[in-house]
N, C-alpha and C positions, 0 to 999 in steps of 0.2 A: 566436373562441377555437378553436384546433386541439386535437386530442386525441393524446397520445403514449402508446404502450404501452411502459413501461419494464421491461425484462427484467433482473431482478437476483435470481438464485436464492437467494443468501445475503441475509438481511434480518433486522432486529431481531425478537426479542432476540438472535439469533446475532451474535456479535462477530467479523466477518471483514473484513479490510482492503478487499476488493474491493466491499463494499456501501457504503463510507463516502461515495463521491461521490454516489450516489443519495440516501442518507439526508440529506445536507447540502443537496441541491438541491431536494428535495420541497417545503419551505416557500416556495420562491421561483418555481417554474415558472409559476404562474398570473399572477404579477406581470408576466411577460414574454410572456403570451399563449398559454400551453400548459397544458392540463388533463391531469395525469398519471394513468395507470392503471398500477399496479405489479403485475407478475407475479413471484411468489416461490415458494419451497418451504417447506412447514411446518417449523417449528423441530424438531418431533419426529422428522423424517426427516433432519435435518441434523447431521452431526458438528461439534462446535465448542463453544467457550465461550459461555455465555449472559450477557447483561448486561441485566436488565429496565429499567434506566434509559435504555437506547437508545430504547425505545418511547416514553418520555416526551418525546423530542425531535421526534417526528413530528407533522405537522399533525393536528389533531383530526378533520378530515374527509377524511383521506387514504384513497384507494381502493386497497386491497391485496387481490389475489386470490392465495391460497396453494394449491399443489397438493401431493399426496403424492409419494413416491418409493419405489422398490423398497427393502425393508429391507436395510441393509448387512450384517446378520448372515447373510443368505442369499446376496447377490451376492458377498460376499468369498470364499465357498467356491469360486467359479469365477474368482477373481482380479480381480473388479471391485469397487472401493470408491469410485471418484470419484462425486460427486453429479451431475456433468454427465450421465453415462450412465444413472444410476439414475432420474433425473427427466425425461430427454429426452422420452419419449412423452407424459407427463402435461403437460409444459410446452407441447408442440405442440398438444394437443387444447384446452387451456384458452386458449392464445393465439389459436387459430383462432376460438373462440367470441367472445372479447373483440373481436377485429378486426371481426367481422361485426356484433356487437350494438351497438358504440359508435362506429362509423364512424371508426375510428382513421386518423389522417393520416400517422403515422410510427411505426416501431418503433425503439427505442433500446436497444441491448445494452450494459450496463455491468457486466462480470464478467470474472473470469479463468478461469471454467469454459468454455473456448473452444469445445468441441463444440456448446454451446448456440447459439452465434452462427450456425451453419449453418441454423438455423430461419429466419433472415432471408431467405435466398434462396428457401426453400420458400414462405413466406408472400408474398413479393413475386411469385412466379410464380402463386400461386393467387388472390391478392386484389389485386394491383397496388399494394400499400402499400410505399413506400420504407423503407429501414432504414439506420441509422447504427451503426457499431461504435466502442466506446470501448476503445482498446488500453492497458490499464494495465500490461501486460507484453507481451513478444513472444509471439506464438502459436507459430509454428514457430521454434525458437530453436537456432542453431548454436553456442551458447556452448561446449559440451563438445567439439565438433569443433575450435574455435579454441584450446581449452585441454586438450590430450590428457592432461595429467598429473592433471587433476581427476577424482576418482572419480565415476562415473555412477550415477544412481539406479536402483532396480529397474525392470524392464520398459521400460528406456530405448528400445530399438530399436522395440518395438511402439508406444510413445507417439509417438516421432518420426515414424514413417510415418503414423500416424493424423493428427497435427497437420499434416504437410506436405500431405496430400491434402485435408483439410477446409479448410485455409486457402486453398489455391488455388481450390477450388470455390466458396468463399464470397466471396472478395475480388473476383472478377471481376464480381460482381453488386451489391456494396454501393454505396450512393448517397452516402456521406459517411464521413469518418474523424475521430475525436478520439483523440489520443494524449498521454500524459503527457510524452513526449519527442519532439523533432523528429527524433531519430535513428530512432525507430520508423517514422515516416512516410516518411523518406528511404529506409529499407530496403524498405518495402512498395512504394514508387514504382519502385524498381529491379527488384523481382521482377515487378510487375504494372504496366507502363507506362500502361495505361488509367486507373489510379487518379489519375494526375496531372491528369486532366480533371475530377475530382470534388472537391467541397468538402472541405477538411481543416483541422484546427485543432489546434495544440499547446496543451494545457491541463494544466498541472501540477495536482496535488491541491490542494484548498483547505482552509481551516480555518473552522469556525463558532465565532465568538466566544461564542455562546450556550452552547457546551459548557463553557466555563470557569465560567460562572455556575452550571451544573448541578453541577459537581464541588465548587464552594465551598458550595453549599446542601446537598449530600449527601456529606459526607466519607466516604471509604472506608478500610478497614483497610490498614495497612502491615505485611505479613507478612515483610518482607525485611530491614529495618534500623531502628534506633532513632535518629531525628534528635536532635541535641544531645548525643550520647554521647561527644563529644571526638574522634571519627573524622571523616574527610572521605568522605562517601558520594557516589560518582559512579554514575549509573544509565543504563542503556540498556534499553529495552523494545522487543523486536521480534525477528524471525527472524535467525539467523546462518547464511545459506546459504553454499555453497562460494565464490561470487563475492565474499563479504565477508571471507574468511579473510585475504587480504593486508593489508587495513586493520586487522583485529583483531591480526594478528601485529605490525604496526608499533606499535600502541598498547601491547601487552604488552612488546615490546622497549624501548619508551620508558619504561615504568614501571621495568623492570629497570635501565636507565641512570640513572633518577632516584634509585632506592634506593642506587645506588653513589655518586652525587654528593651527594645531599641526603637522607640516611636519615631525619632527624627529620621532614622535611616529607612525603616520599613514604611513610614508614612508617605514617602515619595514613590513607593513601588506601585505600579499599575500592571495587573495581569490581563493580557488580551487573549481571549480564546476565540478563534475565528474559523468558520467552516465546520462547526461542531455537529451538524446533523445532516444526514443524506437527504432528508425530505426537502422538497423545493417549494412547498406551499404552507398552508395553515397547519399542516400536520407536524411541522418542525417544532421541537421542544428543546428549551434551554436546559443545560445540565449544571454549568458552573455557577451562574448567577444565583439560582435558588439556594444552592449550598452555601455560597458566600453570605447571602441574606440571613440564613439560619445562624451562621457563626458570627454575625455582626460586623463583617468586613466588606459589605457590599460596595463601599466607596473605592475599594482596591481592585475590583474585578469588573471587566466588561466582556460581554459575550455577543458574538454575531453568528447565528446558526447557519446562514447561507454560505454555500461553497463559493470560492472565488477562483478566478483564472490562475493557472499554474505559475506564470511568470509574475503575476501580481503577488502571489504568495512568496516567491523567492525574493522579490524586492522588499517585502516586509521583514523577512529574515535578516536582510542586510541592514535595514534601518533600525531594528530593535537594539536596545542596550544589552539585552540578555535573552536567551532562548530557553524555554522550559518544555520538556517532553514528559507528560504523564503516560506511562506504559500500561499494558494489560497485566492482569493478575494471572494470565495464562502463561505457563512456562515455555510454551512454543512460540510466544510472541516475538516477531521480528518487525521492527518499525521501518517501513519503506522510506519514511521521511527522514530518517536519521542521517543519511548520507548528504542530502542537500543542506541539512542543518550544519553538518561538519564543514562543508565547503563554504558556507556563509562566513565562517571564521569569527563567530561571535561567542562570548561566554555562554556555555551550554550546561544545563543541568537536566539529567534524566532520572526519573523515579520509576523503576521497572522491576519485574520479577527477577530474582537472583539467577535463574536459569536462562534468562533471555540472552540472545546473541548480542543485543545492544550493549550489555555489560562488557563483553569481550572486546567489541569494536572500540568503544570509547576508552577503555583502560589501555588497550594495546597502542592506540594511536595518540593517546594523551589529548584527545579533542574535547573532552568535557568531563564534568563531575558526574558520578553515578551514586545514587542511593538506592539500595535494593529493598524490595518489599519482603519482609520476613517478620516473624513474631517479635524480634528484638529491636526492630526499627521504631523509633518514636518520632513524634512531631517535633519534639525538642531537638533531637539530633539533626533532623532535616533543617530546622530553623537555623541552627548554628552553621551548617554548611552554606545555606543561603546568605547568612549574614557575612560570612567570610568572602563570598563572591561579590556581594553588593559593595562591600567596603573597598574592594580592589578596582571597581569600575572607574574609568573604562580600561579594558585590556583586551589583547588578542591572544587566544590560546596558542600554545606552541605545539603544533601538530607534527607527528612523524609521518610525512607524506609518503615515504618509502613503504611503510607498513600499511598505508591506505591504498596502495596500488591494486591489491587483490579485489577491492570493492569498486573499481572503475568499470565503466560500461564495456570497454574493449576486452578486459580480462573476463568479465562475466560472459560475454558472447563467445569467447574462445572455449570456455568450459561447456557452454550449451552445445556448440558444434561438435566438440569431442564426444559428448554423449550421443548426439545424432549419428555420428560415424559408427559408434559402437552398436547402436540399434540396427542400422542398415546392414552392417556386417553380420550381425546375428541372424537377421532375417534372410540374408543371402545363403547362409549356411543351412 
């Protein structure tokens, strides 16, 4: 049995998208020959929504070592709020101790707090332990350079230079890559040709069917709509970033087209966008409601920027009449949320880039309708697809669950461990 140090600063009870891979994999690592030690940051030092039910999904004997971080109320005075920098020295010291004490065979980073990944090179140099990076998003991302019309976030120049430098310094030493999109691996191979000689695995996010049992056993409050009130409630739970605005605009234009063509049907439609901004205070900005106001369909759209607990989100998916997923205009986009959406077994419509893996997943399994973002897609076409779906409600999609098996948590963990084995064997040679 090998030992893997899993570095995931976000961890239950904190509800953060980038810890879901680790949370779902922990129950199955030992089954595939790996003993996991998880290194995280105390929830008290982490900004984010808490969901105590997440802790109930962890193995009872899970080894989790949590460290503190510099208080954000102090570091924000000097312009530093990110957990990656606040916790970095504490993660380094704790990780060094765990590597020495437990004869760690491999370090696995699964996080979008990318500066933390640089610790892999340091530990490799000091202790000879190989490391694997799980790229859930691009680290150094040129999205805004490719889309000059999109407004850039604060401190963009500083963050870009930091990410560019740390990515290059870390990637040349990594022993293996996992990425949610083949596009991410291809981009990294182009930037760092030596990576092509090292093991790599494209592994979308998975879904743990056990989560559906938890939400059924522990119903959560619905603060956003009243099921069965005669309206048609369509829900989306997740961030609405700049790259998702084209899909969102297409959806809202389609609703306006539908209201003009079939007012009785579309007049009952209410779109609920929930958890749309990562900001937790006055910095949060709405995306959907202002666009709806501009199009004259404000009565059809409600937006709640604040993030909500994970199992409350799952409960909303079960209660909605229909689910809508606006995807990114990035071809490498892979929606982590698409699998819980499928497991909710509600009518599902996704508007995504034609090259996104979401297209393949939904079409292969028959779990939902897909409209792709391309020059030939019109709001009228999307409106017609929506009208057909609305007219059929209520109905349950006929999903090919056999084809869905590759996206389950246990299968995803098996593939992770197979790559770990390959990396360790390469290092031994």
